[in-house]
N, C-alpha and C positions, 0 to 999 in steps of 0.2 A: 463174682463168687461162683465157683462150681457148686451145683446143687448136690446135697449130701446123699440123696437117694434118687433113683430112677424108677418110675412105675412102668415096668415092662409088661406089655400085654402080649398075648399069643398072636401068631399070624403075621401079616404084613407089617402092622404097626410096630410090633416088637422088633422085627428085623430092621426096619428103618431107624428106630431109636438106637439099636446097636451100631449101625453103620455111622450115624451121626456122632455117637460117642467115640468111635474110632477115628474120627476126623474126616469122614466122607461127607461131601455135600453135593446135592443135585446141581447139574450145570445151570449157570445163570442164564436167564433169557436175554440174549444179546440184542441191542438196538443200535442200528447205525444212524447217527443223526443227519439231518439235512442242514446244509450250511445256509444260514440266513444272511440277509443284507446287513453288513456291519452298521451299527447305529452311529449317528452323528453325535460326537461328544467332544468336549474340551476338558481335559483333565485339570483338576484344581490341586495346587500344592498346599497341603495343610501345614507341613513343616519341612523345610529344607535347610534348617540352621546347622550350626556346627554340631558334631557328634553323630550318634547313630540313633535314628528314629525307626522303630520297627513294631511288629505285632499289633497292627491296628484292628479295632473291632468297632462295629457300627450298629446303631439302633435309631432309626428315624433321622433326626437332625443332629444326633450326638455321636461323636467319635471319641474313643479312648485308645491311647497307645503308649508304648514305653519309649522314653527319650533318655538314653544313658541310664542314670540312676533314679529317674523320676517317672511318674505316670502323669501324662498331660491329657487334656480333653479339649475338644473343639466343638463349636456349635455353628451349624450352617446358617441358621436364621440371623444370628448376630455377628457372624464371622469373628468370633472371639476364640482365642487359644490361651489356655492357662495351665498352670501346674498344680497338682494336688499338694498341699503343704506337707512337708516331712521334717523330721528332726535331723540334727546334724549327723547322728550315727546311723541313720536309716537309709536303706536302699529299697526302692519300690520297683516291682516288675510283674509281668504276667497278668495283665488286666483283662477284664471282660465288661460288657455294658448291656443294660436292658433299660430302655427309656433313658432317664438321666442318672440311674444308679450304676455306679462303677464298683466292681470288686477287684482286688489285687492282693498280691503278697508283699508284706513289708518285712524286710530283713533288718533286724536290729542286732548289730554285730555283738556276738558273745552272749546274747540274751535269748532271742527267739526268732522264728519266722512265723508271722501271724497273717491271717486273712482279714482284710479290712474292707469296709463298705463306705462309700462316699457318694453323696447326692450332689451332682454338678449343678442342679437348679438352686441349691442353697449353699454356695461355696463358703459362706462364713462359718458353717458348722463343720468342725473337724471330723476326719474319718473315724469310724468306730470299729473296734475289733470284734469280730464274730467269735463266739465261744471263747472268751478270754481265758487264757491258761498260761501258767508259768512253763517256760521251756518248750513251748509248742514248736512244731516243725511242719508247716502246712503250705502246700504249693498247688498251682494249677487250678485256681478257682474259676468257676463259670457261673453265670447268672441268667435267669429267665423269670420275669415276673418277680415274685417274692421268694423264689427258690434259688439257693446258692449251693453248688456242689464243689467240694475240694478234696484233695488227697492229704491224709494225715500220716506222716512218717514216724510219729511217736507210737502210734498203735501197733505198727509193724514196720520194720525197715524197708520192706518192699512197697509200702504204702497201702492204705485202706481208704475206700470211698466213704465220705460222710456227706449227708444232705442236711442243709440248715434251712429253716423256715423263718424268713425275716419278720413275718407278721406275728408269729407266736414266740419268736426267739428260742425255738427248740431245735435240737439236732438229732439225727438218727444215723447210726453206723450201718452202712449198707453191705459191706463185704467183711469177711473174716476168714482169710486163708493165706497161704504162702505165695499166691500169685502176685505179680506186679500189677498195680492199678495206676492208671495215668491218663492224662489228656481228656478231662471230661467236657461235656457240652450239655446245655440245658435248652429245652424248647422255649419259645417266647412266652408261652402261658405258664411255664414252670411245672408241667405235669409229666414230662419225660426227661430223664437224664441218661446220657449215653457216654461210654468211655472205652478205653483200651484195657482189656483184661488179659494178662499175659502169663500163662501157666509156667512156661519154661525159661523165658528170658524177656527182657524189656524190649526186644526187637522182633519177637515173634508173637504177635498179639491177636486176640479175637476181639470182636466188638460185643459189648454187653450193654444192657439197658435196664433202667428201673422206671416203672410206670406207676404213677400215683392213682390210687382209688380211695377216696375219702381221706383218711389220715395215714394209710398204709401204702407201702411200696412193694410192687411185685418185681422181683429181680431175676434175670436170666439172660441167655445169649441172644443177640440179634443175629450174629454170624459166628459160628464156632467151627473152624476148619484147621487143616494142617498148614495152610498158606497164611502169610502175614497180612493182617488187615490193620488199618490205622486211620487217624485223623477223622473221627466220626463227628457228625453234626446232625441235628434233628429239627424238623418243623413241628413236631408233635404227632404227625401222622406217618412220616417216613424217617428212616435213619439212612444217611448217606455216608460213604466212607471210600477210601482207596484200598487197593489190594494188588498183589502181584500173583498172577495165576499162570502156571505152566511157563511157556516161553514169552508171555506178555511182559512188558517192562513196567507196567503200571496202568491201571484203569480205574474208572469211577464206577461204583456199584451203589444200589440202594435197595431197601427192603421195607415193607410196611411194619410199623410198630406192632401190629396185631398178628404178624406172621404172614406167610404167603411167599410167592415166588420172588427170588432175588433177580434184580435186573442189572445188566451191565451196559454201560455206555461204551460202545465199541468204536475205538478210534485207532488209526495207525500210529499215533504219536504216543508220548509218555504223559500220562495224566496223574495228578495228585492233589491233595489238600482241598477237598470240596467244602463248600459252605452252602447252606440252603435257607431260602426265605420264600414262603408260599410254595409255588410250584417251580421256582427258579433255582438252579444250582450254579454257583460260581465255582470255577475250577482253574487250575494252573496246568498249562500244556506246553510241551517242548517237542520238537521233531525227533531229537535223540537225547540220550542221557547227558550229553555234554553240550547241548544247545542252551541258549537263554530261554527263559520262561515268559509266556504271555498269559493274560487273563482272558477267559472265555466265560460266557453265560449260556446255559442250556435250559430251554423251556420244556419241562416234562410233558406239558399238555399238548404242545404242537410238534414235539420232536425236532425243534429247530435249535441249531447251535450258532451263537453269535460271537465273533471275535471282538474283544473290547480293546485290547492293546496289540500293537504290531511294531515291536522295537527289537530288531535283530541284534543290537549291541547292548541291550539293557534287559535285566531280569526283573520282572514284576512278580511278587510272591506274597504269601501270608495274607490272602484276601479275606474279605468278609462282605456280605451283601444284605441289603434291606429293601423292602418295598414300601414306598411312600403312600400316604392316603390317596393321592391323585393317580396312583397306578404307575408312576415313574419308578425307575430302578436306581439305586445308588450303591456303588461298589467302592471299597477302599482297599489299598494295598501298599506294600513297601517296595520302593524302587531303588536300584543300586547304581544309578547313573553317576553318582559321585564316589562310588566304591562300596564294597561289601560292608566295611566297617563304618560307613558314613551314609547309610541309607536315608531316604526321605519318605514321608508319608504322603500319598496322593489319593485323590478320589475323583469319581465321575458320576454325574447324574444324567440319565437319558431315558428315552422311551423305546420300546421294541415294537411297536405296531407299524409294519411297512404298508405302503399303499398297494391296492390290487395291481396297479400298473407295474410297480417295482417287483412284486412277487411273480407276476406273469413273465416279466423279462428274465427273472432268475430261472424260471422253469425252462424257458427257451434256451438259455445259456447252458443249462444242465444237459439238455438233450444233445446240444452241439458238442459238449465236452465228452460225451460217451463214444463218439466216432462210430455210430451204428451203421449197419448195412444200409445201402442207399434206399432200398424200398421202404423199410420201416422208418428210417430217418425222414424221408420225404413225406410219408403219410402223417407222422406225428407233427412235423413242422407245419404242414398244411392246416391241421386242426388248430394249432396254437396261433398261427398267423391269422386265421379267421376269427379266433377268439380275441386277438389283439385289435383287429379292425373293428369288430363289434363293440369292444370296450371304448375305443377311441371315438366312435360315432354315437354311442348310446347316450340317451338322456340319463340323468342321475337316478331316475326311478325306473329305468328300463334296461336291465342288463341280461335279459333272458337269452339273447343270442350268444353272449360270451359264456354264460352258464351252460348252455346246450353244447357248445363246442368243447368245453372242458369235460363235461360228462362223457362225450364221445371219445375224447382223449383217454380218460381213465379206463373206459371199456376196452379200448384197443391195447392199452398197456397191460391190463389184466389178462387179456387173451394171449399176449406175447410173452408173459412171464415164464421163464424157464425155456424159452424158445429163442426168438430173436433178441430178447432181453434176459439178462440174468435176473434171478429173484431179487438180489440186492438193488439192481438198477430199477426194476419195476417198483419196488417198495419206496425208493427215494422219489421217483417221479410221481407216484400216487400221493405220497405225503405232501409234496410241493403243490400238486394240483388241488388237493383238499384245502391247503392254506389259502389259495386264490379263491376257491369257492366260499370259504368262510369270510374272507375279506369282502367279497362281493355280496354276501348275505343271500346266496342262492338258496332257494327253498328245495 
């Protein structure tokens, strides 16, 4: 919902508010990720049966996904896969999951499209309609904790955002305007809802958010610009989304819920459809617009990018990510190895913490890949070689030699930034070196 009034103050603040209202946004702070060692993983097929399995969502050990006309759910602990019961005239689609609670839209032909909630931990209990109403037309439900968000197309043909509290069985209409509202997402704790808010068309959207305080919701833009943004997700602190800016073909951006600088994950490929859990972003990337898509995971804390799938002839898409209690990562996606209309749902569980030796070798390989002038290359190689030797001979409680060499390496890289090294090369090398220092627990 666009705010009805703007409080314009004099001076710089008023000028900035005017520019934002006209569609101007400050340039995003671009971050070039460091490529991490791909994790070892064995994808698990959740469903590769007949028909089209797609739109998977994950929360801990539970997965919900659409299988043709039904919503199915899978549990990793028990390895069971089942269908949510539906009537003969019903078609279920567009699910989301939080814990074992699944929300989805149920299309009852000629009657209504209702938002339903189903608890997979008590499968004998039938799904319950949220805000039961005659002739309802509700789609795009999302859930986090006890908060359900959905789009109501009876309130307005363009759709209006409604937020429902499962604990109190109460609902609140969040938007009331002629803009298109679509594609909501809810943070795991249920306190932040984000969605696409599209003033002029359903393909040129801004990202909006509603933040809960007590029993009320504060509504406003996360990113409001003249460029199209889409596919938002939130961990409660950050809102992540994709956007096309200028000549870019598609990149991932994020911004704090509380406001502040927008950050761009700058990559040479085409990125889209991010999902976030903790400080990890799962995303889809392809070299060109016409290439197949692979799944990547980006660690905001360490600025490291991990490639999860590498299938040049298969597209993996519609990802979702969760962080398990033991720190491992679990990602789900839809795969088209059997054809676009016969997709399968797959998942992988893995850890991202590489050994100091692996990280150091990655740093050595990165220096070599830059093809630097012989003088600077030899100097940096010598320091890393000495760090490697120190690490190989050091006792587990004595890594001071390797830490010292890495410190000297960082100092030289900083001194050569913008000279023998480009600023981007220096940034990448320092980030990698700091990862090794962290892994070695250097003081």
